[in-house]
N, C-alpha and C positions, 0 to 999 in steps of 0.2 A: 023891556026883557026879552021879548021875541026878536027884536032887530039885533040885540047884543048875541043872542044865539046864532043867528044866521051870519052875523060877521065873523064870529068866532070859527064856525064850520068852514067858511070860506077861506080863512087864515090857514087852517089845518090842511085844506086841499091845495094849498098854493104850489105852483110848480117849483118853487125854490125849495120845498121840503120833500117833495116825492123822489125817490131813486130813478136816476136815468137808465132806461134799458140799454144793454150792450147789443149793438148790432151783430146779426148772425155773421155776416160777412168778415167783421173783425175777429170774431172767435175762430172762423175757419183759418185765418191767416196767423194768429197767435199760436195756436196749437202746433202746426207743423214747425214754426220757427223756434218754439220752446224745445221740441224734440230734437231738431238739428242742432241747437245750442248745447242741449245736454250730451248728445252725441260727441261734439267736438270737444267739450270739457272732459268728457271721460277718455277720449282718445289722447288728449294732451297730458292727462293724468297717468296713463298707462306708458307712453312713451317716456315719461319722466322718470317712472318706476324701472323701466328697463335700462335706461342710462345709469341709474343708480346702482343697479345690479353689475353692470359692466364696468363700473368705475374701479380702478386699480385701488386696493386698500392700503394704507400706510403700514399696518401691521397685518399680516396674513394670518387667518384663524386656523392654521394648518401646523402639523408637527411631522417629523421624519419617522418613518417606520421601515422594517426589513422588507426586502422585496419577495423573500420566500420563506415559508415556515420550515419546520426541522425535516418533515418528511420529503418536501420539495428539494431542500438542500442536498440530501442524501441521494436522491434520484439524479439530481443535477451532476453531482460528482460522478456517479456511475456512467451517466451519459456521456460525460467529458472523456472518460476512459474509453467507453465503447465506440465512440464516433470521434477518435482522436484526429482523424483526417478531416472533419467537418466542424462547422460552427454550431453551438447549441445556443438558440435564441431563447429568451425568457419572456413568457407572457405577450406574444406578439399578437395583435388582432388579425384575423382573417382578412379583413379589408386591405391589409398591407400586401398580400401575395394572391388576391383574386381580382378578376376584373369582369364586369357586367358584359354579356353579349350585345346588348342594346344600350349604347351610351346614354340615350334619353332616360332610361329607367335607373340610371347610376345613383341618383340622389335617393330614390326611394329604397333601394337595396342598402345604400349605406347607412341610412337611418335605422334599417332593420338589423344589420349585422355589425353595427359599430362597437357593440359592447360584447361580441363574441370573440373570444380568444382561447388559445390552447396554452397550457402551462409551459411547455417546450415545443420549439420548432426546430427541426433539423435542417440545415441548409449546405449547399456546396459553397467553396470558397467565392464563386462568382455571385453569390446571392440567390440562387435558385433553390427553392424549398423541395426537400425530398420526403418529408412526412412530419406528422405531428404527434405529439404524446401529451396526455393529461394525467396528472396525479390527483386521484379523487380526494375530497375532504373526509372527515369521519362519517358524516351524514351521507356520503355517496353523491353521485352526479344524478340530477333529475333525469328520468327517462326521456322527456322531451327534448332536453338539451343534448342528451346523448345521440337521439335520433338526428337531430338537426346537424350536429357536427359530423357524425359519421356519413350521412347522406351528401352533405355538401363537400367534405374533403375527398371521399371516395369518387364522386362524379368529376372532380377536378383532377384526379389521378394522383392524390396524396394518401398514403396509408395513415390510418389513425388508430392508435393504440392507447389503452388505459393501463398504467403501469403503477404497481403499488411497491414501495421500497422494502416491504418485508417479503414480497414474491416476485423477484426481478426475473425477466425472461432469459433463456440463454443468448449469449452474445451473438453467436452464429446465426441464431434465429431471426433476431431482430434486424441484424445487418442484411440478411438475405431477403427479408421483407422490404426493407427501406432502400436499400441499395442494389438488390438483385445480384447479390455475391454468390458464385458458385463454390463448391468445395475446394477446388484448386486455388481460387482466389482467397479463400479463408485460411488455406495452409500457408499461402505466401504471405498474407497479413500477419499470421502468428510468428512465423520467422522473422518478419520485419520487427514485430514487437519484441522478440527475444534478443535480437541484434540491438535494438534500441535500448532495452533493459540492460545489456552488457556494456554497451558503450556508456551509458550514464554511470554505471557502477564503476567502470574504469576511471571515468573522468572525476568521480567523488573520491576515488582512492588516490589519484594523483594530486588533487587539491589538498587532501588530508596530510599526505606526505610532505608536501610542499609547506604547508602551515607548520608541521611539526619541526621541518628542518630550519624554518625561519625563527620559530620559538627558541630552539636549541642554540642557534646562532647568538641569539641575545643573552644567553646565560654565561656563567663563568666556565663551563665545559666546551664552549664553542671552539676555542683555540686548540683543544687536545686532539682534534682530528687530524691536525698536521704534525703532530708529534712523531709518529712513526717514521715520517720522511725527513725529519730534521737531523741536525748533526749529533744529537744526544742518542748515546748507545740504547737501543731498545732493550738490552738484557740489563741495564742498570736498574735504578730506583723507579724509573717510569714503568718498567715493565710489569710491576707489581700492581699497577692500577687497571690492568686489562685482566678479565676473567677468562675461563676456558671457552665460554660461548662467544667471545670476542665484543661483548657488551662492556661499556664502561662502568667501573665500579666506583663507589663513593670514595673520597679521599680518605675518610676516617675509617674505612673498612679493612685496613692492613691486618696481617695475622698478628695476634697477640701471644703471649706465653702460654695461655691456656688452649691454644688452637693447634 
């Protein structure tokens, strides 16, 4: 019995049944390898996600919308009349007409200012900006955004105004600020506007007369305009078709017995 117990204990303590210890040097190699492998897998997954984001979709999850709201449209029409000799650009980012003094810092400044824009930008016909205008929303412009735009644009030499469609400034005042117009130049500009308005009115009147003449020529009365110059005696029956004011009278408006 004793011999059996000793044999049984020896079998339990056999090297085949005892767990083998993992060498310390192997653990020191496995842990960094697993960390590097995990980092590579994470990087591959992140690159894959970025590629999927940049992939062009077959159906864009977007829809069209108006470029301006009602207040901005009213201000836009007013600016188009005020700066008739300039271009009124809509929601142009400031990075389109500013340039960093140090080209090496351009990327940092672009990331900071890429989302900063003004509602309207007035520029010459050669593309040079003369000033910027903002139409505030109902909640108003945040003070930090206003300070940023005012400081940036004024230091670059561009006037910056905040205009509301219900309280528009005088035309002479805003043109003097943006364009540096004197009173003499404003007087000349007003005369040019009056002449242009007169010319447009004359052109519209001429086109209206031409349309009326063409329409009258297509009716039954078109041939009557040459009757007085024909061989028919104008004092005859045709003479009754003319009124005292020299306008043609309808054919059925001859005098009756009761007139």
